[in-house]
C-alpha positions as CSV (number, residue, x, y, z in Angstrom):
1,X,24.2,-1.4,2.2
2,X,22.2,-1.6,-1.2
3,X,18.7,-2.2,-1.4
4,X,17.5,-3.1,-4.6
5,X,13.9,-1.9,-5.1
6,X,11.7,-4.0,-7.6
7,X,8.2,-2.1,-8.6
8,X,5.4,-4.0,-9.8
9,X,3.7,-4.1,-12.9
10,X,3.5,-1.0,-15.0
11,X,4.5,0.6,-11.8
12,X,7.1,3.4,-11.3
13,X,10.5,2.6,-9.1
14,X,10.0,6.3,-8.0
15,X,7.1,6.6,-5.6
16,X,6.2,6.1,-2.0
17,X,7.9,3.3,-0.9
18,X,11.5,4.6,-2.8
19,X,10.9,8.3,-1.1
20,X,10.6,6.0,2.6
21,X,13.5,3.9,1.7
22,X,15.7,6.7,0.9
23,X,14.1,8.8,4.1
24,X,14.7,5.8,6.4
25,X,17.9,4.3,5.2
26,X,19.7,7.4,4.0
27,X,23.4,5.5,4.5
28,X,22.1,2.7,1.8
29,X,22.6,2.8,-1.9
30,X,18.9,2.5,-3.2
31,X,18.8,0.9,-6.5
32,X,15.6,1.1,-8.0
33,X,15.3,0.5,-12.3
34,X,12.6,0.9,-14.6
35,X,11.6,-2.1,-16.3
36,X,9.1,-2.7,-18.8
37,X,7.6,-6.2,-17.5
38,X,8.8,-8.3,-20.5
39,X,10.5,-11.3,-18.6
40,X,13.4,-11.6,-20.9
41,X,14.1,-8.1,-20.5
42,X,13.8,-7.8,-16.6
43,X,15.7,-10.6,-16.1
44,X,18.7,-9.4,-17.7
45,X,18.3,-5.8,-16.2
46,X,17.9,-7.0,-12.8
47,X,20.3,-10.0,-13.0
48,X,23.0,-7.6,-13.6
49,X,22.2,-5.8,-10.5
50,X,21.4,-8.6,-8.3
51,X,24.4,-10.5,-9.0
52,X,26.5,-7.6,-7.6
53,X,24.7,-7.9,-4.7
54,X,26.7,-8.9,-1.1
55,X,24.1,-11.5,0.3
56,X,25.4,-10.3,4.1
57,X,25.0,-6.8,4.0
58,X,22.3,-5.7,1.0
59,X,18.8,-7.0,0.8
60,X,15.9,-7.0,-2.0
61,X,12.5,-5.2,-1.6
62,X,9.9,-6.2,-4.4
63,X,6.0,-5.3,-4.7
64,X,3.5,-7.4,-6.8
65,X,5.3,-8.3,-9.6
66,X,8.7,-6.6,-8.5
67,X,7.9,-9.2,-5.3
68,X,8.1,-12.2,-7.5
69,X,11.6,-10.8,-9.2
70,X,12.7,-10.2,-5.5
71,X,12.0,-13.5,-4.5
72,X,13.8,-15.1,-7.5
73,X,16.8,-12.9,-7.0
74,X,17.0,-13.6,-3.6
75,X,16.9,-17.3,-4.2
76,X,19.3,-16.9,-7.0
77,X,21.8,-14.9,-5.0
78,X,21.1,-16.0,-1.3
79,X,20.2,-12.2,-0.5
80,X,17.8,-11.1,1.8
81,X,14.4,-10.2,1.2
82,X,11.4,-8.3,1.8
83,X,8.4,-8.8,-0.3
84,X,5.0,-7.2,-0.6
85,X,1.9,-8.6,-1.6
86,X,4.2,-10.5,-4.3
87,X,2.7,-12.2,-7.5
88,X,3.4,-16.2,-7.0
89,X,2.8,-17.0,-10.6
90,X,2.8,-14.3,-13.1
91,X,1.8,-16.9,-15.7
92,X,-1.5,-16.9,-14.4
93,X,-1.9,-13.2,-13.0
94,X,-0.9,-11.7,-16.2
95,X,-3.3,-13.8,-18.4
96,X,-6.1,-12.1,-16.5
97,X,-4.9,-9.4,-17.9
98,X,-4.5,-10.8,-21.7
99,X,-0.7,-9.7,-21.4
100,X,0.8,-10.9,-24.6
101,X,4.1,-12.2,-23.0
102,X,2.5,-13.8,-19.8
103,X,3.3,-17.3,-20.7
104,X,7.2,-16.2,-21.5
105,X,7.2,-15.8,-17.1
106,X,7.3,-20.0,-17.1
107,X,10.5,-20.1,-17.7
108,X,11.4,-18.0,-14.5
109,X,8.5,-19.6,-12.2
110,X,10.9,-22.6,-12.0
111,X,12.1,-23.0,-8.3
112,X,15.5,-22.2,-7.6
113,X,16.8,-24.8,-4.9
114,X,20.3,-24.3,-5.5
115,X,20.6,-22.0,-2.5
116,X,19.2,-22.3,1.1
117,X,16.6,-19.8,1.6
118,X,18.1,-16.3,2.5
119,X,16.1,-14.6,5.7
120,X,12.7,-13.6,3.4
121,X,9.5,-11.5,5.2
122,X,6.7,-11.4,3.2
123,X,4.2,-8.6,4.0
124,X,0.5,-9.5,2.9
125,X,-2.7,-7.1,2.9
126,X,-5.9,-8.8,3.7
127,X,-7.8,-6.1,1.9
128,X,-5.5,-6.5,-1.5
129,X,-8.0,-6.1,-4.5
130,X,-5.5,-7.2,-7.0
131,X,-4.0,-10.7,-5.6
132,X,-5.4,-12.9,-3.4
133,X,-3.3,-12.8,-0.4
134,X,-4.1,-16.4,0.8
135,X,-2.5,-17.7,-2.8
136,X,0.8,-16.0,-1.2
137,X,0.4,-16.9,2.4
138,X,-0.1,-20.6,1.0
139,X,3.2,-20.6,-0.9
140,X,5.0,-18.7,1.3
141,X,4.0,-19.7,4.6
142,X,6.3,-22.8,5.3
143,X,9.6,-21.3,4.2
144,X,9.4,-17.6,5.1
145,X,8.2,-15.3,7.9
146,X,4.8,-14.3,6.4
147,X,2.8,-11.3,8.2
148,X,-0.7,-10.3,7.5
149,X,-1.8,-6.7,7.5
150,X,-5.6,-6.2,8.1
151,X,-5.2,-3.2,5.5
152,X,-2.7,-1.4,3.5
153,X,-4.5,-2.6,0.1
154,X,-2.7,-4.1,-2.9
155,X,0.1,-1.1,-3.1
156,X,0.7,-1.1,0.5
157,X,1.8,2.7,0.4
158,X,-0.1,4.2,3.2
159,X,1.8,5.6,6.3
160,X,0.7,2.6,8.5
161,X,2.1,0.3,5.9
162,X,5.3,1.9,4.9
163,X,6.2,2.0,8.7
164,X,5.6,-2.1,9.0
165,X,7.8,-1.9,6.0
166,X,10.6,0.0,7.7
167,X,10.2,-2.5,10.7
168,X,10.6,-5.2,8.7
169,X,13.5,-4.0,6.8
170,X,15.5,-3.2,10.0
171,X,14.2,-6.7,11.4
172,X,15.8,-8.4,8.4
173,X,19.1,-6.5,8.4
174,X,19.9,-7.6,12.0
175,X,19.0,-11.1,11.0
176,X,22.2,-13.3,10.4
177,X,22.1,-14.6,6.5
């Protein structure tokens, strides 16, 4: 089994979530590339990895902006996913940060309906201080298993949130694609 972990905006691939994935899934190959957030760069880097994932055995985990990409590639290649406080619209959210390439995300915000949605669990923290959890709830609740956590903040890297992440991955691994 491979797990593609996609970090968030200005994040790092090797942190609490990566460590937890390695600890809880020692048999899995954890792929955690560093990316620079520039949409065309991220797309080309991750597309090369995601295209090699097996929809029946592998999964994608993404946090925040990484959750946006995890959803994008999950739909593109039919791979199961766990999304943590995912960004719904990078164009909208990155404009708040005066990001020069925010508009470039518009090309990737197109919904890819060419595949039936693979099993996807979305974990949202009510106390996320970066993204309004209701935005993601409204976007994903019709098509995904959305779970609201009372706490955990935007990063969801406290012990309780990491336990919930592990349980979600265990559950999604057992679900048929």
